[in-house]
C-alpha positions in Angstrom: -4.1 3.8 25.5 -3.2 1.4 28.7 -2.1 2.9 31.9 0.9 2.0 34.1 3.1 2.0 31.0 6.4 2.1 33.1 5.2 0.0 35.9 4.9 -3.6 36.7 2.7 -6.2 34.9 -0.9 -5.3 35.5 -2.2 -8.7 34.3 -1.8 -12.2 35.4 -2.4 -13.2 31.7 -0.2 -12.6 28.5 -3.2 -10.5 26.9 -3.5 -6.7 26.6 -6.8 -5.3 27.6 -6.6 -1.8 26.3 -8.2 1.1 28.5 -11.0 3.1 27.1 -10.0 5.1 24.1 -11.8 8.0 22.3 -10.2 7.0 19.0 -12.4 4.2 17.6 -15.5 6.4 18.0 -13.7 9.5 16.6 -12.5 7.5 13.7 -16.0 6.2 12.8 -17.3 9.5 12.7 -14.4 10.9 10.7 -14.9 8.1 8.2 -18.5 8.9 7.9 -17.8 12.4 7.4 -15.2 11.6 4.9 -17.9 9.4 3.0 -20.6 12.3 3.3 -18.0 14.7 1.8 -17.2 12.5 -1.1 -21.2 12.2 -1.8 -21.3 16.0 -1.9 -18.2 16.6 -3.7 -19.7 14.2 -6.4 -23.2 15.7 -6.5 -23.1 19.3 -5.3 -19.5 20.2 -5.8 -19.2 21.1 -2.2 -15.5 20.6 -1.2 -15.1 21.5 2.6 -16.7 18.6 4.1 -14.5 16.1 2.4 -11.5 18.3 3.6 -12.5 17.9 7.1 -13.3 14.2 7.0 -9.8 13.7 5.5 -8.1 15.9 8.1 -10.0 14.3 10.9 -9.4 10.8 9.8 -5.7 11.6 9.5 -5.5 13.3 13.1 -7.2 10.1 14.4 -4.9 7.7 12.7 -1.8 9.8 14.0 -2.9 9.8 17.5 -4.3 6.3 17.7 -1.1 4.9 16.2 0.9 7.1 18.5 -0.5 5.5 21.7 0.0 2.0 20.0 3.6 2.9 19.7 3.8 4.2 23.3 2.3 1.1 24.7 4.8 -1.2 22.6 7.6 0.2 24.5 6.5 -1.7 27.6 6.8 -5.7 27.3 4.2 -6.1 29.7 1.5 -4.8 27.3 3.0 -5.9 24.0 3.8 -9.6 25.2 5.0 -12.4 22.9 1.3 -13.4 22.6 0.4 -9.9 21.7 3.0 -9.5 19.1 2.0 -13.0 17.6 -1.4 -11.7 17.3 -0.2 -8.5 15.6 1.5 -10.6 13.1 -1.7 -12.8 12.4 -3.4 -9.5 12.0 -0.9 -8.2 9.3 -0.9 -11.4 7.4 -4.6 -11.4 7.3 -4.7 -7.8 6.0 -2.2 -8.6 3.4 -4.3 -11.5 2.3 -7.4 -9.2 2.1 -5.3 -6.7 0.0 -4.4 -9.7 -2.3 -8.1 -10.4 -3.0 -8.7 -6.8 -3.5 -6.2 -7.0 -6.5 -7.6 -10.3 -7.7 -10.7 -8.5 -8.6 -8.8 -6.1 -10.8 -6.8 -8.9 -12.4 -10.2 -10.9 -12.9 -11.6 -7.9 -14.9 -8.9 -7.6 -17.0 -8.4 -11.2 -18.0 -12.2 -11.5 -18.4 -12.1 -8.9 -21.3 -8.7 -9.9 -22.6 -9.7 -13.5 -22.9 -13.3 -12.8 -24.2 -13.1 -9.4 -26.0 -16.4 -10.2 -27.7 -17.8 -9.1 -24.3 -16.7 -5.7 -24.8 -18.2 -4.9 -28.3 -20.3 -7.9 -29.0 -18.4 -8.7 -32.2 -17.5 -12.4 -32.8 -14.1 -11.1 -34.2 -13.2 -8.7 -31.4 -9.8 -8.2 -30.3 -8.0 -7.0 -27.1 -7.1 -4.3 -26.4 -10.0 -3.0 -28.6 -9.1 -1.9 -32.0 -7.2 1.5 -32.2 -6.1 1.4 -28.6 -2.2 1.9 -28.4 -0.4 0.2 -25.4 3.0 1.2 -23.4 6.0 -0.3 -24.5 6.7 -2.7 -21.5 10.5 -2.5 -21.6 10.6 1.4 -21.7 9.3 3.3 -18.5 7.5 0.2 -17.0 10.5 -1.9 -17.0 12.5 1.0 -15.5 10.0 1.1 -12.6 10.1 -2.7 -12.3 13.9 -2.6 -11.7 13.3 0.2 -9.3 10.8 -1.9 -7.2 12.9 -4.8 -7.3 16.0 -3.0 -6.0 13.8 -1.4 -3.3 13.0 -5.1 -2.1 16.6 -5.6 -1.7 17.2 -2.6 0.1 14.4 -3.1 2.7 16.0 -6.7 3.2 19.2 -5.2 3.5 17.7 -2.8 6.5 16.2 -5.9 8.1 19.3 -7.9 8.3 21.0 -4.8 9.4 18.7 -4.5 12.3 18.7 -8.0 13.2 22.5 -7.7 13.5 22.3 -4.7 15.5 23.9 -2.5 12.8 21.8 0.7 13.2 23.8 2.6 10.4 22.8 -0.1 8.0 19.2 0.0 8.9 19.0 3.6 8.5 20.7 3.6 5.1 18.7 0.8 3.9 15.4 2.4 4.8 16.4 5.7 3.4 17.3 4.1 0.0 14.0 2.4 0.0 12.0 5.3 0.9 13.9 7.2 -2.0 13.3 4.3 -4.4 9.5 4.3 -3.5 9.4 8.2 -4.2 11.2 7.6 -7.5 8.6 5.0 -8.5 5.8 7.2 -7.8 7.2 10.3 -9.8 7.9 8.0 -12.6 4.4 6.5 -12.7 3.0 10.1 -12.6 4.9 10.7 -15.8 3.8 7.7 -17.3 0.2 8.6 -16.7 0.9 12.2 -18.2 2.4 10.5 -21.3 -0.3 7.7 -21.6 -1.4 7.0 -25.2 -5.0 6.7 -24.0 -7.4 8.9 -21.9 -8.4 8.4 -18.2 -11.8 9.6 -19.3 -13.8 8.0 -22.0 -11.0 5.5 -22.9 -13.5 2.5 -22.8 -12.9 -0.8 -20.6 -9.2 -1.0 -21.5 -8.3 2.2 -19.8 -10.6 1.6 -17.0 -9.0 -1.9 -16.0 -5.5 -0.3 -16.7 -5.8 2.8 -14.5 -7.8 0.8 -11.8 -5.3 -1.9 -11.4 -2.0 0.3 -11.8 -3.4 3.3 -10.0 -4.5 1.5 -6.8 -1.1 -0.3 -7.0 0.4 3.2 -7.2 -1.7 4.3 -4.2 -0.3 1.4 -2.3 3.1 2.3 -3.1 2.5 5.8 -1.6 1.0 4.2 1.6 3.9 1.7 1.7 6.5 4.7 1.4 4.8 6.5 4.2 5.0 3.4 6.3 8.6 3.0 5.6 9.4 6.7 6.1 7.7 6.4 9.7 10.0 3.4 10.4 13.0 5.3 9.3 12.2 8.2 11.6 11.7 5.6 14.4 15.2 3.9 13.5 16.9 7.2 13.6 15.6 7.6 17.1 16.5 4.2 18.1 12.9 2.9 18.3 13.8 -0.7 17.2 15.8 -3.3 18.7 16.9 -6.7 17.2 14.2 -8.4 19.5 11.4 -6.1 19.1 10.7 -4.3 15.8 7.4 -5.7 14.6 6.5 -2.2 13.1 9.4 -2.6 10.9 8.5 -6.1 10.0 5.0 -5.1 9.1 6.2 -2.4 6.6 8.7 -4.8 5.0 6.0 -7.4 4.6 3.8 -4.8 3.1 6.5 -3.6 0.6 7.2 -7.2 -0.4 3.6 -7.4 -1.3 3.5 -4.3 -3.3 6.7 -5.7 -5.2 4.9 -8.8 -6.1 1.9 -7.2 -7.1 3.8 -5.1 -9.5 5.5 -8.2 -11.0 2.0 -9.4 -11.9 1.0 -6.3 -13.4 4.0 -5.9 -15.5 3.9 -9.4 -16.9 0.2 -9.4 -17.4 -1.0 -5.9 -18.1 2.1 -4.1 -19.6 3.9 -7.2 -21.2 1.3 -9.8 -22.1 -1.2 -7.2 -23.1 1.2 -5.4 -25.5 2.1 -8.9 -26.9 -1.7 -9.5 -27.6 -1.9 -6.3 -29.7 1.3 -7.0 -31.5 0.0 -10.4 -32.3 -3.1 -8.9 -33.8 
């Protein structure tokens, strides 16, 4: 974390040269411990190393981001150029996340359009014969409406912030967090009632749970992101001029919304139509 946070501008340029910090090195060791713990858990059924890795990584994330927030309170460090760089970084991060989901959609469409690659039979169908799918206009449609509504509430919160309406900001964020938690709870219920198994369900269940499961993980991350913004908003941590942390959370949440729309249309709706057609 940079020193002289409350002092005068320490540089003659608009860039922020951070002081030496222990968090990058500690985060690297924590990530290695986490990876080693996953290997031990998978092969030797040893749990404690994985737990240590998770806790250590979470601690590094908390303290590192705390330092960044502390630096952001001083305009000498988070100048307009630095904030622009942060925006570019968030855009590139979301772009990488888009490509992450492209891989899952690619796998789904590969087997959906060429089902013979699954069984080798010329007259193969997708989903594979005997596979039951979800009713797209049941629980999946309800979750779609919840996410679309959450996109509206986070936009309401953003406009309230720009207009200096702190109560509107807090209310919009609180509703968005509540809707995100509701979505996660309903998706857990959906998984519990799934007509196909997580284990041994073949390629259809693999593509379904990978795509929707990783999206569900992103919803949980986005909900935590917005919950932190809610806590900061209640403490007056955002101003109409300086609120990149909230903007980043809102961008991420809109990305989660758009990915779910593609999931709903392709995997839930189009996929169900395919089985009904055959």
